[in-house]
KOLRO-240786 format. One line per 3 residues: number of its first residue (from 0); their letters; for each residue y, x, z of C-alpha. Coordinates in steps of 0.001 Angstrom, whole numbers. Each point is the difference from the previous one (the first is absolute). Layout:
N
NUM> A> Y/X/Z | ...
% end
This chain:
392
0> MTT> 0/0/0 | 3373/1436/-968 | 3146/-587/2003
3> DTA> 2123/-319/-3148 | -2191/-2751/-1430 | -75/-1864/3298
6> ERL> 3789/109/313 | 439/-1187/-3573 | -2340/-2945/617
9> RRM> 1754/-928/3247 | 3265/-228/-1937 | -1409/-2394/-2588
12> PGV> 1648/-3453/-22 | -1387/-2320/2632 | -2048/2592/1926
15> RAT> 269/-64/3777 | -2183/568/3057 | -1144/-1901/3070
18> RRP> -1006/1774/3190 | -3607/-709/879 | -2373/1245/2727
21> VTP> -2528/2569/-1131 | -2609/-1855/2073 | 281/-3370/1760
24> GGA> 1774/367/3325 | 581/3719/-500 | 3355/1720/478
27> AEF> -83/1966/-3271 | 1618/-1642/-3031 | 389/717/-3695
30> NLH> 2029/-1276/-2944 | -1776/-2678/-2013 | 1727/-174/-3374
33> HVR> 445/-3047/-2182 | 2036/-982/-3042 | 1643/-3232/-1073
36> LSP> 1858/-460/-3258 | 1552/-3451/150 | 1006/-1753/-3236
39> PQA> 3692/-612/-733 | -410/-3766/160 | -1576/-2323/2539
42> APA> -3781/389/33 | -2914/-2182/1108 | -2112/1043/2972
45> PIL> -16/3794/524 | -3160/1751/-1157 | -1838/2660/2001
48> VLP> -2029/2149/-2413 | -2950/2014/1362 | -1579/2464/-2473
51> GGP> -3616/1110/43 | -1699/3333/235 | -336/423/2867
54> GLA> 2624/2698/-147 | 2397/-1273/-2658 | 3609/547/965
57> SVL> 2684/-2599/-676 | 3404/1634/-339 | -648/2273/-3001
60> PYA> -2895/-1587/-1975 | 1495/-3491/-106 | 3692/711/-597
63> RLR> -198/-1448/-3515 | -1904/-3064/1193 | 2697/-738/2596
66> AEA> 2726/356/-2621 | -1850/-2395/-2310 | -507/-2442/2862
69> AAR> 3683/79/943 | 964/-581/-3636 | -2169/-3129/109
72> GLD> 1691/-1250/3165 | -2765/1014/2415 | 763/1435/3439
75> VLM> -2710/2640/513 | -690/1948/3186 | -2562/2818/134
78> VEH> -1198/2025/2990 | -1169/3607/-251 | -2663/-498/2614
81> RGI> -872/2439/2748 | -1804/3119/-1166 | 1461/-136/-3522
84> GLS> 3006/1631/-1662 | 3225/-341/1954 | -1926/-1591/2899
87> RTD> -2607/2743/256 | 1328/2094/2896 | 1372/-264/3532
90> DQG> 3417/1224/1135 | -1277/3579/171 | -1216/-100/-3591
93> RDL> -3674/-133/972 | -2442/-2302/-1764 | -664/-3159/1975
96> PPE> -3219/305/2017 | -3141/-2038/-786 | 602/-2319/2978
99> ALT> 3310/-1034/-1608 | -1761/-1156/-3156 | -1524/-3434/440
102> VTQ> 225/-3173/-2047 | 1474/-2024/2864 | 2764/2561/554
105> VVD> 829/-93/-3725 | 107/-3803/108 | 2216/-29/3080
108> DLA> 2291/2508/-1727 | 484/-2569/-2770 | 1131/-2620/2494
111> AVL> 2406/2499/1584 | 1538/743/-3409 | 490/-3710/-615
114> DDH> 1802/-166/3348 | 2181/2939/-1028 | 1029/-1833/-3173
117> GLD> 526/-3301/1782 | -2697/-1708/-2049 | -1832/-2857/1667
120> RVV> -2500/-684/-2788 | -977/1694/-3241 | -2348/-379/-2917
123> VYG> -2531/2818/428 | -1370/1729/-3102 | -2990/2211/749
126> CSY> -1883/2091/-2526 | -3549/1311/609 | 99/1730/3433
129> GTY> 3381/-1678/411 | -1722/-3401/-155 | -1846/835/3211
132> LAQ> 3335/849/1625 | 1549/-3190/-1397 | -2793/-2138/1415
135> GLG> 240/1947/3259 | 3676/-949/202 | -1080/-3601/-446
138> VRH> -2436/372/2895 | 2296/1809/2462 | 3375/-1433/-1037
141> PER> -623/-3291/-1821 | 3501/-1283/761 | 1420/2722/-2301
144> VAG> -1885/-1090/-3133 | 1508/-2512/-2448 | -2530/679/-2755
147> MVL> -2434/2628/-1169 | -1053/1702/-3228 | -3262/1930/253
150> DSP> -507/2285/-2990 | -3486/1515/-453 | -836/-987/3568
153> MLT> -2208/1446/2695 | -1816/-2304/2398 | -2361/1977/2247
156> AHD> -1163/3522/758 | -3133/-801/-2008 | 1700/-717/-3329
159> SRV> -1644/3106/-1497 | -3347/-1837/35 | 1523/-2709/-2180
162> QRA> 1478/2658/-2298 | -3374/1689/-387 | -1814/-3255/-689
165> ELR> 2549/-1053/-2618 | -62/3359/-1769 | -3809/-12/-106
168> RRY> -114/-3601/-1166 | 2051/993/-3018 | -1358/3422/-877
171> LDT> -3212/1039/1770 | -2188/-1289/-2819 | 2397/939/-2776
174> RGL> -1792/1417/-3030 | 376/3740/68 | 1038/569/3607
177> REL> -3557/226/1315 | -954/2339/-2852 | 2955/2267/766
180> LEA> -998/112/3654 | -3648/718/-778 | 1005/2787/-2366
183> GTV> 2296/1539/2587 | 2997/-373/-2310 | 2011/-1590/2815
186> AAE> -475/201/3761 | -784/-3236/1842 | 2541/784/2726
189> ETG> 2790/228/-2591 | -700/-3241/-1833 | 1743/-2363/2440
192> EVI> 3404/1639/-140 | -58/733/-3731 | -1275/-3370/-1229
195> QLV> 2308/-1873/2361 | 2981/2010/-1244 | -802/-482/-3687
198> HEY> -624/-3719/525 | 3349/-390/1755 | 2045/1788/-2632
201> GGP> -1965/-899/-3094 | -2350/-2869/717 | -3682/-367/-991
204> AQV> 632/1108/-3592 | 1246/3410/1108 | -2904/399/2438
207> RRL> -2353/-674/-2897 | 1858/2523/-2129 | -245/2681/2686
210> LDR> -3735/-529/471 | -616/55/-3757 | 1889/3257/-290
213> LAT> -2013/1590/2798 | -3234/-1175/-1626 | 871/1999/-3125
216> GRG> 571/3176/1979 | 3790/-286/166 | 2409/-1079/2705
219> QAL> -1019/2373/2796 | 3516/1424/320 | 1432/-3520/97
222> WRW> -2505/-1007/2702 | 975/3010/2136 | 3693/-829/-447
225> LHG> -566/-3596/1061 | -2068/1015/3013 | 2761/2374/1063
228> LGG> 2543/-2825/-156 | -2107/-2270/2200 | 547/1701/3338
231> KEI> 3245/1789/-724 | 2237/-2360/1942 | -1874/630/3246
234> TEN> -416/3754/-396 | 3467/1037/-1181 | 3177/-920/1858
237> TPY> 3186/-505/-1995 | 2813/-4/2589 | 2135/-3150/89
240> FME> -2249/-1632/-2584 | -3663/-89/1037 | -1096/1456/3354
243> FDL> -3505/-990/995 | -662/2600/2674 | 1652/-1877/2890
246> AGV> -193/-3519/-1419 | -3732/510/-390 | -449/-33/3783
249> PAF> 225/-3812/400 | -1752/-444/-3346 | -3136/1742/1242
252> REL> 204/-926/3686 | 847/-3701/-417 | -679/-1058/-3576
255> GYA> -3327/1637/-763 | 1114/2212/-2871 | -3103/2164/393
258> PDP> -2677/-2065/-1786 | -3709/258/696 | -1462/1426/-3232
261> DGL> -3490/-1165/-976 | -654/2774/-2524 | -182/-2332/-2996
264> PLD> 2237/163/-3077 | 3371/-1725/-96 | 788/520/3664
267> VNL> 3738/-279/546 | 2441/1968/2118 | -2276/3006/449
270> SFA> 3111/2165/40 | 915/-1761/3247 | -3459/678/1385
273> QRA> 385/3686/-791 | 3328/185/1834 | -1109/-2036/3020
276> KAF> -830/3060/2107 | 3696/861/165 | 892/-3382/1503
279> PAF> -958/-2092/3053 | -3172/-2040/-274 | 197/-3735/-578
282> AGE> 650/-1754/3313 | 526/-3598/-1108 | 2558/-2183/-1744
285> PFD> 3238/-1069/1688 | -233/-3558/-1386 | -2608/-2525/-1059
288> LPA> 1838/-1154/-3096 | -2602/-2523/-1233 | 386/-1765/3364
291> ELP> 3805/298/5 | 815/-1084/-3554 | -659/-3727/594
294> GFT> 2860/129/2510 | 2546/1279/-2524 | 2445/-2879/-418
297> WPV> 2116/1504/-2791 | -489/151/-3782 | -2347/2802/-1119
300> AVL> -213/1158/-3626 | -2906/2368/-677 | 404/2202/-3093
303> SGE> -3202/1351/-1527 | -252/2260/-3044 | -2711/-794/-2528
306> RDL> -1264/3596/32 | 364/686/3721 | -3268/1281/1451
309> RTP> 1663/1784/2932 | 770/-3362/1583 | -2107/-2384/-2116
312> RVI> 1056/-3544/-772 | -2732/-1446/2204 | 1976/1341/2991
315> AAQ> 3285/-1384/-1336 | -1597/-3397/-556 | -1397/-46/3531
318> IAD> 3448/682/1451 | 1587/-2714/-2144 | -2656/-2444/1217
321> LAP> 398/938/3666 | 3797/-348/64 | 871/-3722/311
324> DGV> 2809/265/-2560 | -1468/2816/-2061 | -170/303/-3786
327> LVP> -1817/2538/-2167 | 2079/1494/-2822 | -2286/1795/-2509
330> LNG> 1821/2623/-2075 | -1541/971/-3328 | -210/3504/-1394
333> IGH> 794/1985/3143 | -1970/1601/2794 | 987/827/3544
336> SAL> 3545/-500/1340 | 2343/-2169/-2038 | 2810/1593/2001
339> DSH> -672/3280/-1805 | -1649/-1051/-3260 | 1981/-3179/-768
342> PLA> 3150/-36/2163 | 1747/-2746/-1972 | -2901/-2382/634
345> ALT> 37/1013/3677 | 3732/-668/361 | -165/-3289/-1906
348> ATA> -2865/-1280/2153 | 1847/1051/3154 | 3159/-1768/-1107
351> AVA> -2065/-3171/-487 | -1376/236/3534 | 3486/632/1403
354> AGN> 1275/-3078/-1855 | -2832/-2187/1300 | -1802/-236/-3360
357> HRH> -3208/1865/735 | -2241/-2911/-980 | 1183/300/-3602
360> LPA> -1148/3602/-287 | -3682/-557/-965 | 1070/-2036/-3026
363> LAA> 2500/2723/-926 | -2438/2900/437 | -465/597/-3735
366> RLS> 3756/116/-511 | 397/2387/2919 | -2676/2254/-1484
369> ALP> 1795/27/-3366 | 3325/1201/1432 | 1028/3474/-1227
372> RPA> -1445/2967/1845 | 1985/3243/219 | -1484/3016/-1747
375> RAR> -73/1927/3292 | -2434/-2583/1397 | -2363/466/-2960
378> TLE> -110/3800/-100 | -3606/452/1137 | -1214/-2956/-2061
381> LLL> 1556/1433/-3181 | -1181/3526/771 | -3566/-1200/549
384> RAR> 53/-1953/-3245 | 1324/3025/-1868 | -2625/2366/1414
387> LSL> -2820/-2418/-813 | 1290/-180/-3563 | -306/3758/-561
390> PW> -2954/1111/-2156 | -1404/2394/2637
% end
């Protein structure tokens, strides 16, 4: 972390800090940073946006999203949660300790930030890991929630079993994959990450293309490249952008990020299993969300990408069914995280929830999917397509 970068980010429009205890009841405090870029005109209900990761920062990665939201009349607040970016260290510049990093402390931080901004209630937009935090806010501070958008949602610490089952349902018996495994062309422990990644950014047709290429003796370099991408976000920190090393503590200890591999092909998240030794063991979830969701009294829109196998649609549908006023919004042609891969659809859906029109969203899902996507959000998809089109 560089002091110059930190100072530049602290001076960005709308960035400020709230003093928070390092641990509950403790005397030590730190600066929890957050950013709010209000639109020039009157806006509907303020929107609290919680990115995924875990480990994604808010101030730097989503500056353009906040500008786009403000231009559309949306009042967006984002919190750089404890252990990440500008909120990573205590007053002495030391990384926050593991005991400071729990889901409930992160959730209570969110409520404290709302107090600091004088906001009684907000629409909460959570993405991936952020959906667990969003639902946690609904559990611990239900009076602060006016509505909720859950994008590529998590539900329990055992979601990886659903991921694995869905991936195998689609591809375990795919022509060619078993032959490649039997021939030793690909390693079984690599198949989950690679096939999931190609499916997300290219769909079944690109998976087929990759397997066909490997069957003809080509594509090994592409396979190695894809496998290297799979675990990169949890092995390499990018300061102020993606920092998994501290944020991974609650992910492993409370959300079961270390799966239980069974040794069969198409096992997912094995990169997490490999890193588990560096983190606390799973000790149990902070919330029982399937039991809590029926008590959510506010509108809930659940966004689910057609190609999302990281948080499969079966999970999204279950959440939409459990929430009394929940709707499922299926988005075509994208994978995980509309917030990152289709921000215009994410903002439009959120504006509908803020305006009280969430029940119209399922009927508008195709139109949302067809909204323009920025080139920056399609970089990996286009790169994958280009590499699979090469003759070697």
